[in-house]
PDB file of N, H, CA, C and O in Angstrom:
ATOM      1  N   MET A   1      96.111 116.538  23.536  1.00  0.00           N
ATOM      2  CA  MET A   1      97.594 116.165  23.455  1.00  0.00           C
ATOM      3  C   MET A   1      98.112 117.006  22.361  1.00  0.00           C
ATOM      4  O   MET A   1      97.476 117.287  21.345  1.00  0.00           O
ATOM      5  N   PRO A   2      99.320 117.390  22.640  1.00  0.00           N
ATOM      6  CA  PRO A   2     100.115 118.045  21.382  1.00  0.00           C
ATOM      7  C   PRO A   2     100.685 117.154  20.457  1.00  0.00           C
ATOM      8  O   PRO A   2     101.026 116.008  20.750  1.00  0.00           O
ATOM      9  N   ALA A   3     100.794 117.663  19.342  1.00  0.00           N
ATOM     10  H   ALA A   3     100.517 118.593  19.103  1.00  0.00           H
ATOM     11  CA  ALA A   3     101.485 116.647  18.090  1.00  0.00           C
ATOM     12  C   ALA A   3     102.872 116.238  18.525  1.00  0.00           C
ATOM     13  O   ALA A   3     103.585 116.914  19.266  1.00  0.00           O
ATOM     14  N   GLU A   4     103.198 115.040  17.983  1.00  0.00           N
ATOM     15  H   GLU A   4     102.619 114.491  17.381  1.00  0.00           H
ATOM     16  CA  GLU A   4     104.671 114.397  18.094  1.00  0.00           C
ATOM     17  C   GLU A   4     105.727 115.450  17.901  1.00  0.00           C
ATOM     18  O   GLU A   4     106.748 115.485  18.588  1.00  0.00           O
ATOM     19  N   GLU A   5     105.437 116.344  16.901  1.00  0.00           N
ATOM     20  H   GLU A   5     104.608 116.315  16.343  1.00  0.00           H
ATOM     21  CA  GLU A   5     106.491 117.087  16.563  1.00  0.00           C
ATOM     22  C   GLU A   5     106.496 118.354  17.467  1.00  0.00           C
ATOM     23  O   GLU A   5     107.500 119.060  17.382  1.00  0.00           O
ATOM     24  N   THR A   6     105.550 118.720  18.285  1.00  0.00           N
ATOM     25  H   THR A   6     104.734 118.146  18.354  1.00  0.00           H
ATOM     26  CA  THR A   6     105.866 119.816  19.014  1.00  0.00           C
ATOM     27  C   THR A   6     106.568 119.375  20.395  1.00  0.00           C
ATOM     28  O   THR A   6     107.252 120.171  21.037  1.00  0.00           O
ATOM     29  N   ILE A   7     106.366 118.162  20.767  1.00  0.00           N
ATOM     30  H   ILE A   7     105.809 117.515  20.245  1.00  0.00           H
ATOM     31  CA  ILE A   7     106.996 117.398  21.968  1.00  0.00           C
ATOM     32  C   ILE A   7     108.447 117.463  21.546  1.00  0.00           C
ATOM     33  O   ILE A   7     109.297 118.178  22.078  1.00  0.00           O
ATOM     34  N   PHE A   8     108.657 116.547  20.420  1.00  0.00           N
ATOM     35  H   PHE A   8     107.966 115.966  19.988  1.00  0.00           H
ATOM     36  CA  PHE A   8     110.279 116.659  20.046  1.00  0.00           C
ATOM     37  C   PHE A   8     110.821 117.953  19.821  1.00  0.00           C
ATOM     38  O   PHE A   8     111.987 118.099  20.190  1.00  0.00           O
ATOM     39  N   HIS A   9     110.249 118.929  19.302  1.00  0.00           N
ATOM     40  H   HIS A   9     109.302 118.810  19.002  1.00  0.00           H
ATOM     41  CA  HIS A   9     110.982 120.304  19.101  1.00  0.00           C
ATOM     42  C   HIS A   9     111.104 120.945  20.699  1.00  0.00           C
ATOM     43  O   HIS A   9     112.062 121.626  21.065  1.00  0.00           O
ATOM     44  N   THR A  10     110.225 120.673  21.352  1.00  0.00           N
ATOM     45  H   THR A  10     109.447 120.120  21.055  1.00  0.00           H
ATOM     46  CA  THR A  10     110.380 121.272  22.833  1.00  0.00           C
ATOM     47  C   THR A  10     111.474 120.648  23.637  1.00  0.00           C
ATOM     48  O   THR A  10     112.288 121.339  24.249  1.00  0.00           O
ATOM     49  N   LEU A  11     111.498 119.080  23.634  1.00  0.00           N
ATOM     50  H   LEU A  11     110.837 118.518  23.137  1.00  0.00           H
ATOM     51  CA  LEU A  11     112.410 118.346  24.148  1.00  0.00           C
ATOM     52  C   LEU A  11     113.804 118.551  23.547  1.00  0.00           C
ATOM     53  O   LEU A  11     114.767 118.438  24.306  1.00  0.00           O
ATOM     54  N   HIS A  12     113.997 118.829  22.309  1.00  0.00           N
ATOM     55  H   HIS A  12     113.216 118.920  21.692  1.00  0.00           H
ATOM     56  CA  HIS A  12     115.024 119.063  21.567  1.00  0.00           C
ATOM     57  C   HIS A  12     115.807 120.595  21.956  1.00  0.00           C
ATOM     58  O   HIS A  12     117.017 120.819  21.944  1.00  0.00           O
ATOM     59  N   SER A  13     114.625 121.595  22.316  1.00  0.00           N
ATOM     60  H   SER A  13     113.642 121.412  22.326  1.00  0.00           H
ATOM     61  CA  SER A  13     115.316 122.868  22.458  1.00  0.00           C
ATOM     62  C   SER A  13     115.739 122.872  24.159  1.00  0.00           C
ATOM     63  O   SER A  13     116.521 123.729  24.571  1.00  0.00           O
ATOM     64  N   VAL A  14     115.212 121.946  24.993  1.00  0.00           N
ATOM     65  H   VAL A  14     114.577 121.250  24.658  1.00  0.00           H
ATOM     66  CA  VAL A  14     115.331 121.891  26.237  1.00  0.00           C
ATOM     67  C   VAL A  14     116.748 121.275  26.428  1.00  0.00           C
ATOM     68  O   VAL A  14     117.622 121.927  26.999  1.00  0.00           O
ATOM     69  N   TYR A  15     117.000 119.900  25.906  1.00  0.00           N
ATOM     70  H   TYR A  15     116.290 119.371  25.442  1.00  0.00           H
ATOM     71  CA  TYR A  15     118.155 119.082  25.656  1.00  0.00           C
ATOM     72  C   TYR A  15     119.225 120.063  25.006  1.00  0.00           C
ATOM     73  O   TYR A  15     120.363 119.902  25.447  1.00  0.00           O
ATOM     74  N   SER A  16     119.095 120.892  24.195  1.00  0.00           N
ATOM     75  H   SER A  16     118.170 121.022  23.838  1.00  0.00           H
ATOM     76  CA  SER A  16     120.470 121.589  23.858  1.00  0.00           C
ATOM     77  C   SER A  16     120.595 122.682  24.326  1.00  0.00           C
ATOM     78  O   SER A  16     121.727 123.130  24.149  1.00  0.00           O
ATOM     79  N   CYS A  17     119.646 123.598  25.078  1.00  0.00           N
ATOM     80  H   CYS A  17     118.726 123.233  25.222  1.00  0.00           H
ATOM     81  CA  CYS A  17     119.949 124.553  25.891  1.00  0.00           C
ATOM     82  C   CYS A  17     120.496 123.960  27.379  1.00  0.00           C
ATOM     83  O   CYS A  17     121.494 124.460  27.898  1.00  0.00           O
ATOM     84  N   ALA A  18     120.063 123.311  27.754  1.00  0.00           N
ATOM     85  H   ALA A  18     119.252 122.905  27.332  1.00  0.00           H
ATOM     86  CA  ALA A  18     120.430 122.839  29.368  1.00  0.00           C
ATOM     87  C   ALA A  18     121.658 121.658  29.269  1.00  0.00           C
ATOM     88  O   ALA A  18     122.404 121.380  30.208  1.00  0.00           O
ATOM     89  N   ARG A  19     121.692 121.116  28.110  1.00  0.00           N
ATOM     90  H   ARG A  19     121.085 121.342  27.348  1.00  0.00           H
ATOM     91  CA  ARG A  19     122.722 120.175  27.796  1.00  0.00           C
ATOM     92  C   ARG A  19     122.387 118.982  29.041  1.00  0.00           C
ATOM     93  O   ARG A  19     123.181 118.676  29.931  1.00  0.00           O
ATOM     94  N   PHE A  20     121.366 118.559  28.899  1.00  0.00           N
ATOM     95  H   PHE A  20     120.721 118.808  28.177  1.00  0.00           H
ATOM     96  CA  PHE A  20     121.145 117.456  29.694  1.00  0.00           C
ATOM     97  C   PHE A  20     121.641 115.878  29.230  1.00  0.00           C
ATOM     98  O   PHE A  20     121.227 115.456  28.150  1.00  0.00           O
ATOM     99  N   PRO A  21     122.340 115.205  29.887  1.00  0.00           N
ATOM    100  CA  PRO A  21     122.685 113.924  29.294  1.00  0.00           C
ATOM    101  C   PRO A  21     121.442 113.088  28.763  1.00  0.00           C
ATOM    102  O   PRO A  21     120.312 113.226  29.232  1.00  0.00           O
ATOM    103  N   SER A  22     121.715 112.341  27.891  1.00  0.00           N
ATOM    104  H   SER A  22     122.633 112.229  27.511  1.00  0.00           H
ATOM    105  CA  SER A  22     120.661 111.684  27.165  1.00  0.00           C
ATOM    106  C   SER A  22     120.014 110.643  28.264  1.00  0.00           C
ATOM    107  O   SER A  22     118.890 110.191  28.048  1.00  0.00           O
ATOM    108  N   GLU A  23     120.640 110.323  29.279  1.00  0.00           N
ATOM    109  H   GLU A  23     121.553 110.690  29.455  1.00  0.00           H
ATOM    110  CA  GLU A  23     119.967 109.223  30.382  1.00  0.00           C
ATOM    111  C   GLU A  23     118.975 110.083  31.017  1.00  0.00           C
ATOM    112  O   GLU A  23     117.962 109.595  31.518  1.00  0.00           O
ATOM    113  N   CYS A  24     119.235 111.459  31.026  1.00  0.00           N
ATOM    114  H   CYS A  24     120.058 111.855  30.619  1.00  0.00           H
ATOM    115  CA  CYS A  24     117.981 112.184  31.756  1.00  0.00           C
ATOM    116  C   CYS A  24     116.707 112.012  31.134  1.00  0.00           C
ATOM    117  O   CYS A  24     115.688 111.786  31.787  1.00  0.00           O
ATOM    118  N   LEU A  25     116.740 112.132  29.643  1.00  0.00           N
ATOM    119  H   LEU A  25     117.568 112.316  29.112  1.00  0.00           H
ATOM    120  CA  LEU A  25     115.455 111.940  28.927  1.00  0.00           C
ATOM    121  C   LEU A  25     114.963 110.449  29.387  1.00  0.00           C
ATOM    122  O   LEU A  25     113.770 110.309  29.656  1.00  0.00           O
ATOM    123  N   ILE A  26     115.674 109.553  29.464  1.00  0.00           N
ATOM    124  H   ILE A  26     116.643 109.666  29.245  1.00  0.00           H
ATOM    125  CA  ILE A  26     114.967 108.313  29.720  1.00  0.00           C
ATOM    126  C   ILE A  26     114.420 108.250  31.053  1.00  0.00           C
ATOM    127  O   ILE A  26     113.410 107.606  31.338  1.00  0.00           O
ATOM    128  N   ILE A  27     115.171 108.996  31.943  1.00  0.00           N
ATOM    129  H   ILE A  27     115.992 109.518  31.711  1.00  0.00           H
ATOM    130  CA  ILE A  27     114.788 108.758  33.250  1.00  0.00           C
ATOM    131  C   ILE A  27     113.424 109.636  33.438  1.00  0.00           C
ATOM    132  O   ILE A  27     112.468 109.217  34.091  1.00  0.00           O
ATOM    133  N   SER A  28     113.449 110.872  32.805  1.00  0.00           N
ATOM    134  H   SER A  28     114.226 111.213  32.275  1.00  0.00           H
ATOM    135  CA  SER A  28     112.242 111.664  33.108  1.00  0.00           C
ATOM    136  C   SER A  28     111.102 111.038  32.358  1.00  0.00           C
ATOM    137  O   SER A  28     110.009 111.351  32.829  1.00  0.00           O
ATOM    138  N   LEU A  29     111.055 110.131  31.177  1.00  0.00           N
ATOM    139  H   LEU A  29     111.944 109.877  30.794  1.00  0.00           H
ATOM    140  CA  LEU A  29     110.141 109.229  30.741  1.00  0.00           C
ATOM    141  C   LEU A  29     109.649 108.483  31.544  1.00  0.00           C
ATOM    142  O   LEU A  29     108.420 108.400  31.556  1.00  0.00           O
ATOM    143  N   VAL A  30     110.428 107.703  32.467  1.00  0.00           N
ATOM    144  H   VAL A  30     111.426 107.770  32.457  1.00  0.00           H
ATOM    145  CA  VAL A  30     110.068 106.735  33.568  1.00  0.00           C
ATOM    146  C   VAL A  30     109.428 107.532  34.503  1.00  0.00           C
ATOM    147  O   VAL A  30     108.382 107.044  34.930  1.00  0.00           O
ATOM    148  N   TYR A  31     109.782 108.754  35.006  1.00  0.00           N
ATOM    149  H   TYR A  31     110.632 109.151  34.659  1.00  0.00           H
ATOM    150  CA  TYR A  31     108.887 109.416  35.966  1.00  0.00           C
ATOM    151  C   TYR A  31     107.587 109.909  35.391  1.00  0.00           C
ATOM    152  O   TYR A  31     106.582 109.796  36.092  1.00  0.00           O
ATOM    153  N   ILE A  32     107.495 110.436  34.206  1.00  0.00           N
ATOM    154  H   ILE A  32     108.312 110.528  33.637  1.00  0.00           H
ATOM    155  CA  ILE A  32     106.379 110.703  33.820  1.00  0.00           C
ATOM    156  C   ILE A  32     105.469 109.584  33.416  1.00  0.00           C
ATOM    157  O   ILE A  32     104.276 109.887  33.408  1.00  0.00           O
ATOM    158  N   GLU A  33     105.818 108.173  33.029  1.00  0.00           N
ATOM    159  H   GLU A  33     106.787 107.927  33.035  1.00  0.00           H
ATOM    160  CA  GLU A  33     105.005 107.155  32.999  1.00  0.00           C
ATOM    161  C   GLU A  33     104.525 106.556  34.416  1.00  0.00           C
ATOM    162  O   GLU A  33     103.543 105.817  34.471  1.00  0.00           O
ATOM    163  N   ARG A  34     105.168 106.864  35.406  1.00  0.00           N
ATOM    164  H   ARG A  34     105.967 107.464  35.361  1.00  0.00           H
ATOM    165  CA  ARG A  34     104.852 106.382  36.921  1.00  0.00           C
ATOM    166  C   ARG A  34     103.932 107.354  37.075  1.00  0.00           C
ATOM    167  O   ARG A  34     102.824 106.923  37.392  1.00  0.00           O
ATOM    168  N   LEU A  35     104.031 108.617  36.947  1.00  0.00           N
ATOM    169  H   LEU A  35     104.932 108.966  36.690  1.00  0.00           H
ATOM    170  CA  LEU A  35     102.998 109.771  37.276  1.00  0.00           C
ATOM    171  C   LEU A  35     101.629 109.545  36.707  1.00  0.00           C
ATOM    172  O   LEU A  35     100.641 109.970  37.306  1.00  0.00           O
ATOM    173  N   ILE A  36     101.532 108.911  35.604  1.00  0.00           N
ATOM    174  H   ILE A  36     102.334 108.566  35.117  1.00  0.00           H
ATOM    175  CA  ILE A  36     100.571 108.782  34.745  1.00  0.00           C
ATOM    176  C   ILE A  36      99.957 107.266  35.457  1.00  0.00           C
ATOM    177  O   ILE A  36      98.882 107.151  36.047  1.00  0.00           O
ATOM    178  N   ALA A  37     100.757 106.410  35.261  1.00  0.00           N
ATOM    179  H   ALA A  37     101.630 106.503  34.782  1.00  0.00           H
ATOM    180  CA  ALA A  37      99.963 104.993  35.973  1.00  0.00           C
ATOM    181  C   ALA A  37      99.820 105.151  37.616  1.00  0.00           C
ATOM    182  O   ALA A  37      98.683 104.988  38.060  1.00  0.00           O
ATOM    183  N   VAL A  38     100.669 105.395  38.366  1.00  0.00           N
ATOM    184  H   VAL A  38     101.592 105.528  38.005  1.00  0.00           H
ATOM    185  CA  VAL A  38     100.498 105.542  39.944  1.00  0.00           C
ATOM    186  C   VAL A  38      99.518 106.596  40.310  1.00  0.00           C
ATOM    187  O   VAL A  38      98.560 106.376  41.050  1.00  0.00           O
ATOM    188  N   ALA A  39      99.800 107.810  39.740  1.00  0.00           N
ATOM    189  H   ALA A  39     100.579 107.988  39.139  1.00  0.00           H
ATOM    190  CA  ALA A  39      98.828 108.875  40.333  1.00  0.00           C
ATOM    191  C   ALA A  39      97.588 109.090  39.562  1.00  0.00           C
ATOM    192  O   ALA A  39      96.508 109.587  39.879  1.00  0.00           O
ATOM    193  N   GLY A  40      97.970 108.654  38.623  1.00  0.00           N
ATOM    194  H   GLY A  40      98.848 108.250  38.366  1.00  0.00           H
ATOM    195  CA  GLY A  40      96.634 108.856  37.705  1.00  0.00           C
ATOM    196  C   GLY A  40      96.376 110.329  37.288  1.00  0.00           C
ATOM    197  O   GLY A  40      95.268 110.864  37.239  1.00  0.00           O
ATOM    198  N   VAL A  41      97.486 110.861  37.015  1.00  0.00           N
ATOM    199  H   VAL A  41      98.386 110.427  37.055  1.00  0.00           H
ATOM    200  CA  VAL A  41      97.754 112.499  36.637  1.00  0.00           C
ATOM    201  C   VAL A  41      97.593 112.545  34.734  1.00  0.00           C
ATOM    202  O   VAL A  41      98.476 112.205  33.947  1.00  0.00           O
ATOM    203  N   PRO A  42      96.467 112.968  34.446  1.00  0.00           N
ATOM    204  CA  PRO A  42      96.566 113.195  32.954  1.00  0.00           C
ATOM    205  C   PRO A  42      97.312 114.085  32.392  1.00  0.00           C
ATOM    206  O   PRO A  42      97.433 115.216  32.862  1.00  0.00           O
ATOM    207  N   ILE A  43      97.989 113.627  31.160  1.00  0.00           N
ATOM    208  H   ILE A  43      97.890 112.709  30.778  1.00  0.00           H
ATOM    209  CA  ILE A  43      98.679 114.647  30.611  1.00  0.00           C
ATOM    210  C   ILE A  43      97.981 115.625  29.542  1.00  0.00           C
ATOM    211  O   ILE A  43      97.630 115.117  28.477  1.00  0.00           O
ATOM    212  N   LEU A  44      97.805 116.705  29.713  1.00  0.00           N
ATOM    213  H   LEU A  44      98.091 117.118  30.578  1.00  0.00           H
ATOM    214  CA  LEU A  44      96.837 117.474  29.001  1.00  0.00           C
ATOM    215  C   LEU A  44      97.758 118.489  28.287  1.00  0.00           C
ATOM    216  O   LEU A  44      98.973 118.550  28.476  1.00  0.00           O
ATOM    217  N   CYS A  45      97.005 119.335  27.385  1.00  0.00           N
ATOM    218  H   CYS A  45      96.018 119.286  27.232  1.00  0.00           H
ATOM    219  CA  CYS A  45      97.745 120.410  26.530  1.00  0.00           C
ATOM    220  C   CYS A  45      98.208 121.369  27.318  1.00  0.00           C
ATOM    221  O   CYS A  45      99.280 121.879  26.992  1.00  0.00           O
ATOM    222  N   THR A  46      97.577 121.807  28.442  1.00  0.00           N
ATOM    223  H   THR A  46      96.707 121.393  28.707  1.00  0.00           H
ATOM    224  CA  THR A  46      98.170 122.817  29.475  1.00  0.00           C
ATOM    225  C   THR A  46      99.025 122.317  30.377  1.00  0.00           C
ATOM    226  O   THR A  46      99.566 123.175  31.074  1.00  0.00           O
ATOM    227  N   SER A  47      99.408 120.877  30.649  1.00  0.00           N
ATOM    228  H   SER A  47      98.968 120.180  30.082  1.00  0.00           H
ATOM    229  CA  SER A  47     100.049 120.523  31.767  1.00  0.00           C
ATOM    230  C   SER A  47     101.267 119.886  31.201  1.00  0.00           C
ATOM    231  O   SER A  47     102.262 119.910  31.926  1.00  0.00           O
ATOM    232  N   TRP A  48     101.370 119.300  29.993  1.00  0.00           N
ATOM    233  H   TRP A  48     100.561 119.280  29.405  1.00  0.00           H
ATOM    234  CA  TRP A  48     102.543 118.534  29.731  1.00  0.00           C
ATOM    235  C   TRP A  48     103.790 119.192  29.512  1.00  0.00           C
ATOM    236  O   TRP A  48     104.773 118.458  29.613  1.00  0.00           O
ATOM    237  N   ARG A  49     104.013 120.470  29.221  1.00  0.00           N
ATOM    238  H   ARG A  49     103.214 121.067  29.139  1.00  0.00           H
ATOM    239  CA  ARG A  49     105.193 121.160  29.316  1.00  0.00           C
ATOM    240  C   ARG A  49     105.618 121.302  30.893  1.00  0.00           C
ATOM    241  O   ARG A  49     106.746 120.872  31.136  1.00  0.00           O
ATOM    242  N   PRO A  50     105.071 121.704  31.720  1.00  0.00           N
ATOM    243  CA  PRO A  50     105.292 121.806  33.236  1.00  0.00           C
ATOM    244  C   PRO A  50     105.710 120.296  33.719  1.00  0.00           C
ATOM    245  O   PRO A  50     106.742 120.134  34.371  1.00  0.00           O
ATOM    246  N   ILE A  51     105.009 119.394  33.428  1.00  0.00           N
ATOM    247  H   ILE A  51     104.172 119.526  32.898  1.00  0.00           H
ATOM    248  CA  ILE A  51     105.275 118.055  33.720  1.00  0.00           C
ATOM    249  C   ILE A  51     106.795 117.501  33.357  1.00  0.00           C
ATOM    250  O   ILE A  51     107.612 116.938  34.085  1.00  0.00           O
ATOM    251  N   LEU A  52     106.864 117.852  32.031  1.00  0.00           N
ATOM    252  H   LEU A  52     106.201 118.310  31.439  1.00  0.00           H
ATOM    253  CA  LEU A  52     107.995 117.544  31.372  1.00  0.00           C
ATOM    254  C   LEU A  52     109.227 118.111  31.708  1.00  0.00           C
ATOM    255  O   LEU A  52     110.250 117.426  31.712  1.00  0.00           O
ATOM    256  N   LEU A  53     109.222 119.578  32.055  1.00  0.00           N
ATOM    257  H   LEU A  53     108.391 120.134  32.052  1.00  0.00           H
ATOM    258  CA  LEU A  53     110.372 120.377  32.727  1.00  0.00           C
ATOM    259  C   LEU A  53     110.402 119.789  34.138  1.00  0.00           C
ATOM    260  O   LEU A  53     111.560 119.594  34.510  1.00  0.00           O
ATOM    261  N   ALA A  54     109.452 119.443  35.049  1.00  0.00           N
ATOM    262  H   ALA A  54     108.512 119.601  34.747  1.00  0.00           H
ATOM    263  CA  ALA A  54     109.943 118.912  36.279  1.00  0.00           C
ATOM    264  C   ALA A  54     110.340 117.583  36.240  1.00  0.00           C
ATOM    265  O   ALA A  54     111.142 117.224  37.102  1.00  0.00           O
ATOM    266  N   ALA A  55     109.894 116.667  35.311  1.00  0.00           N
ATOM    267  H   ALA A  55     109.242 116.959  34.610  1.00  0.00           H
ATOM    268  CA  ALA A  55     110.600 115.466  35.248  1.00  0.00           C
ATOM    269  C   ALA A  55     111.984 115.547  34.865  1.00  0.00           C
ATOM    270  O   ALA A  55     112.761 114.786  35.440  1.00  0.00           O
ATOM    271  N   LEU A  56     112.407 116.305  34.030  1.00  0.00           N
ATOM    272  H   LEU A  56     111.775 116.924  33.563  1.00  0.00           H
ATOM    273  CA  LEU A  56     113.666 116.399  33.511  1.00  0.00           C
ATOM    274  C   LEU A  56     114.637 116.966  34.645  1.00  0.00           C
ATOM    275  O   LEU A  56     115.747 116.468  34.836  1.00  0.00           O
ATOM    276  N   ILE A  57     114.147 118.033  35.378  1.00  0.00           N
ATOM    277  H   ILE A  57     113.246 118.437  35.223  1.00  0.00           H
ATOM    278  CA  ILE A  57     114.945 118.537  36.696  1.00  0.00           C
ATOM    279  C   ILE A  57     115.016 117.497  37.696  1.00  0.00           C
ATOM    280  O   ILE A  57     116.046 117.465  38.370  1.00  0.00           O
ATOM    281  N   LEU A  58     114.031 116.558  37.940  1.00  0.00           N
ATOM    282  H   LEU A  58     113.195 116.583  37.393  1.00  0.00           H
ATOM    283  CA  LEU A  58     114.180 115.813  38.963  1.00  0.00           C
ATOM    284  C   LEU A  58     115.226 114.671  38.373  1.00  0.00           C
ATOM    285  O   LEU A  58     116.176 114.323  39.074  1.00  0.00           O
ATOM    286  N   ALA A  59     115.037 114.158  37.195  1.00  0.00           N
ATOM    287  H   ALA A  59     114.265 114.440  36.626  1.00  0.00           H
ATOM    288  CA  ALA A  59     115.931 113.231  36.584  1.00  0.00           C
ATOM    289  C   ALA A  59     117.331 113.688  36.633  1.00  0.00           C
ATOM    290  O   ALA A  59     118.290 112.957  36.881  1.00  0.00           O
ATOM    291  N   GLN A  60     117.383 115.071  36.352  1.00  0.00           N
ATOM    292  H   GLN A  60     116.604 115.664  36.150  1.00  0.00           H
ATOM    293  CA  GLN A  60     118.917 115.626  36.448  1.00  0.00           C
ATOM    294  C   GLN A  60     119.419 115.525  38.095  1.00  0.00           C
ATOM    295  O   GLN A  60     120.488 114.985  38.381  1.00  0.00           O
ATOM    296  N   LYS A  61     118.594 116.061  39.041  1.00  0.00           N
ATOM    297  H   LYS A  61     117.726 116.500  38.809  1.00  0.00           H
ATOM    298  CA  LYS A  61     118.992 115.885  40.187  1.00  0.00           C
ATOM    299  C   LYS A  61     119.223 114.399  40.899  1.00  0.00           C
ATOM    300  O   LYS A  61     119.981 114.306  41.864  1.00  0.00           O
ATOM    301  N   ALA A  62     118.612 113.386  40.430  1.00  0.00           N
ATOM    302  H   ALA A  62     117.996 113.461  39.646  1.00  0.00           H
ATOM    303  CA  ALA A  62     118.536 112.345  40.891  1.00  0.00           C
ATOM    304  C   ALA A  62     119.805 111.588  40.048  1.00  0.00           C
ATOM    305  O   ALA A  62     120.447 110.802  40.744  1.00  0.00           O
ATOM    306  N   ARG A  63     120.165 111.703  38.889  1.00  0.00           N
ATOM    307  H   ARG A  63     119.642 112.342  38.324  1.00  0.00           H
ATOM    308  CA  ARG A  63     121.587 111.285  38.477  1.00  0.00           C
ATOM    309  C   ARG A  63     122.854 111.995  39.008  1.00  0.00           C
ATOM    310  O   ARG A  63     123.944 111.423  38.979  1.00  0.00           O
ATOM    311  N   HIS A  64     122.695 113.301  39.514  1.00  0.00           N
ATOM    312  H   HIS A  64     121.810 113.766  39.537  1.00  0.00           H
ATOM    313  CA  HIS A  64     124.011 113.968  40.203  1.00  0.00           C
ATOM    314  C   HIS A  64     123.230 114.489  41.410  1.00  0.00           C
ATOM    315  O   HIS A  64     122.895 115.672  41.452  1.00  0.00           O
ATOM    316  N   PRO A  65     122.962 113.717  42.298  1.00  0.00           N
ATOM    317  CA  PRO A  65     123.053 114.228  43.857  1.00  0.00           C
ATOM    318  C   PRO A  65     123.860 115.166  44.345  1.00  0.00           C
ATOM    319  O   PRO A  65     125.076 115.094  44.168  1.00  0.00           O
ATOM    320  N   PRO A  66     123.221 116.276  45.095  1.00  0.00           N
ATOM    321  CA  PRO A  66     124.057 117.301  45.425  1.00  0.00           C
ATOM    322  C   PRO A  66     125.438 116.638  46.402  1.00  0.00           C
ATOM    323  O   PRO A  66     125.329 115.566  46.999  1.00  0.00           O
ATOM    324  N   THR A  67     126.370 117.254  46.422  1.00  0.00           N
ATOM    325  H   THR A  67     126.459 118.124  45.937  1.00  0.00           H
ATOM    326  CA  THR A  67     127.503 116.691  47.177  1.00  0.00           C
ATOM    327  C   THR A  67     127.464 117.463  48.467  1.00  0.00           C
ATOM    328  O   THR A  67     127.097 118.637  48.422  1.00  0.00           O
ATOM    329  N   PRO A  68     127.827 116.885  49.679  1.00  0.00           N
ATOM    330  CA  PRO A  68     127.707 117.411  50.812  1.00  0.00           C
ATOM    331  C   PRO A  68     128.752 118.358  50.945  1.00  0.00           C
ATOM    332  O   PRO A  68     129.709 118.317  50.171  1.00  0.00           O
ATOM    333  N   GLU A  69     128.652 119.398  52.049  1.00  0.00           N
ATOM    334  H   GLU A  69     127.875 119.431  52.677  1.00  0.00           H
ATOM    335  CA  GLU A  69     129.517 120.632  52.038  1.00  0.00           C
ATOM    336  C   GLU A  69     131.078 119.875  52.642  1.00  0.00           C
ATOM    337  O   GLU A  69     131.126 118.894  53.384  1.00  0.00           O
ATOM    338  N   PRO A  70     131.993 120.463  52.218  1.00  0.00           N
ATOM    339  CA  PRO A  70     133.240 120.001  52.658  1.00  0.00           C
ATOM    340  C   PRO A  70     133.528 120.015  54.312  1.00  0.00           C
ATOM    341  O   PRO A  70     134.145 119.108  54.872  1.00  0.00           O
ATOM    342  N   ALA A  71     133.094 120.950  54.863  1.00  0.00           N
ATOM    343  H   ALA A  71     132.593 121.686  54.409  1.00  0.00           H
ATOM    344  CA  ALA A  71     132.824 121.077  56.339  1.00  0.00           C
ATOM    345  C   ALA A  71     132.229 119.900  56.960  1.00  0.00           C
ATOM    346  O   ALA A  71     132.560 119.575  58.101  1.00  0.00           O
ATOM    347  N   LEU A  72     131.220 119.122  56.167  1.00  0.00           N
ATOM    348  H   LEU A  72     130.951 119.386  55.241  1.00  0.00           H
ATOM    349  CA  LEU A  72     130.618 117.902  56.875  1.00  0.00           C
ATOM    350  C   LEU A  72     131.580 116.801  56.492  1.00  0.00           C
ATOM    351  O   LEU A  72     131.580 115.810  57.222  1.00  0.00           O
ATOM    352  N   LEU A  73     132.299 116.824  55.583  1.00  0.00           N
ATOM    353  H   LEU A  73     132.299 117.630  54.990  1.00  0.00           H
ATOM    354  CA  LEU A  73     133.251 115.671  55.226  1.00  0.00           C
ATOM    355  C   LEU A  73     134.313 115.488  56.155  1.00  0.00           C
ATOM    356  O   LEU A  73     134.647 114.339  56.445  1.00  0.00           O
ATOM    357  N   ALA A  74     135.064 116.768  56.814  1.00  0.00           N
ATOM    358  H   ALA A  74     134.792 117.701  56.578  1.00  0.00           H
ATOM    359  CA  ALA A  74     136.305 116.917  57.259  1.00  0.00           C
ATOM    360  C   ALA A  74     135.897 116.229  58.552  1.00  0.00           C
ATOM    361  O   ALA A  74     134.722 116.302  58.911  1.00  0.00           O
ATOM    362  N   PRO A  75     136.857 115.518  59.325  1.00  0.00           N
ATOM    363  CA  PRO A  75     136.804 114.777  60.588  1.00  0.00           C
ATOM    364  C   PRO A  75     136.598 116.051  61.534  1.00  0.00           C
ATOM    365  O   PRO A  75     136.852 117.200  61.173  1.00  0.00           O
ATOM    366  N   PRO A  76     136.066 115.669  62.892  1.00  0.00           N
ATOM    367  CA  PRO A  76     135.923 116.539  63.777  1.00  0.00           C
ATOM    368  C   PRO A  76     137.354 117.025  64.255  1.00  0.00           C
ATOM    369  O   PRO A  76     138.352 116.310  64.170  1.00  0.00           O
ATOM    370  N   PRO A  77     137.356 118.260  64.743  1.00  0.00           N
ATOM    371  CA  PRO A  77     138.682 118.651  65.510  1.00  0.00           C
ATOM    372  C   PRO A  77     139.179 118.061  66.584  1.00  0.00           C
ATOM    373  O   PRO A  77     138.364 117.758  67.455  1.00  0.00           O
ATOM    374  N   SER A  78     140.498 117.770  66.792  1.00  0.00           N
ATOM    375  H   SER A  78     141.161 118.015  66.084  1.00  0.00           H
ATOM    376  CA  SER A  78     141.154 117.039  68.032  1.00  0.00           C
ATOM    377  C   SER A  78     141.038 117.816  69.268  1.00  0.00           C
ATOM    378  O   SER A  78     141.456 118.973  69.250  1.00  0.00           O
ATOM    379  N   PRO A  79     140.569 117.376  70.247  1.00  0.00           N
ATOM    380  CA  PRO A  79     140.664 118.142  71.440  1.00  0.00           C
ATOM    381  C   PRO A  79     142.097 118.974  71.890  1.00  0.00           C
ATOM    382  O   PRO A  79     143.138 118.340  71.720  1.00  0.00           O
ATOM    383  N   PRO A  80     142.185 120.102  72.350  1.00  0.00           N
ATOM    384  CA  PRO A  80     143.531 120.193  72.455  1.00  0.00           C
ATOM    385  C   PRO A  80     144.357 119.626  73.799  1.00  0.00           C
ATOM    386  O   PRO A  80     143.754 119.141  74.756  1.00  0.00           O
ATOM    387  N   HIS A  81     145.593 119.732  73.754  1.00  0.00           N
ATOM    388  H   HIS A  81     146.082 120.127  72.976  1.00  0.00           H
ATOM    389  CA  HIS A  81     146.399 118.999  74.654  1.00  0.00           C
ATOM    390  C   HIS A  81     146.504 119.580  75.851  1.00  0.00           C
ATOM    391  O   HIS A  81     147.178 119.052  76.737  1.00  0.00           O
TER     392      HIS A  81
END
């Protein structure tokens, strides 16, 4: 497992570059804890960075779901008279 300082610096770098809201950090931690508890995935020196990045991206997507296309929101055209 990496040192706490290494994890902090990695998180700080991603957080400041991507400008993720702080809520995303909390949500990503929940996702990582669920991954460990439910799926039994171990956090290894070689896997923690990809797991962290995937959790952050998933948290961002969950926080801001994609909006539907404007054409999907428009009412159907009325039939010609």
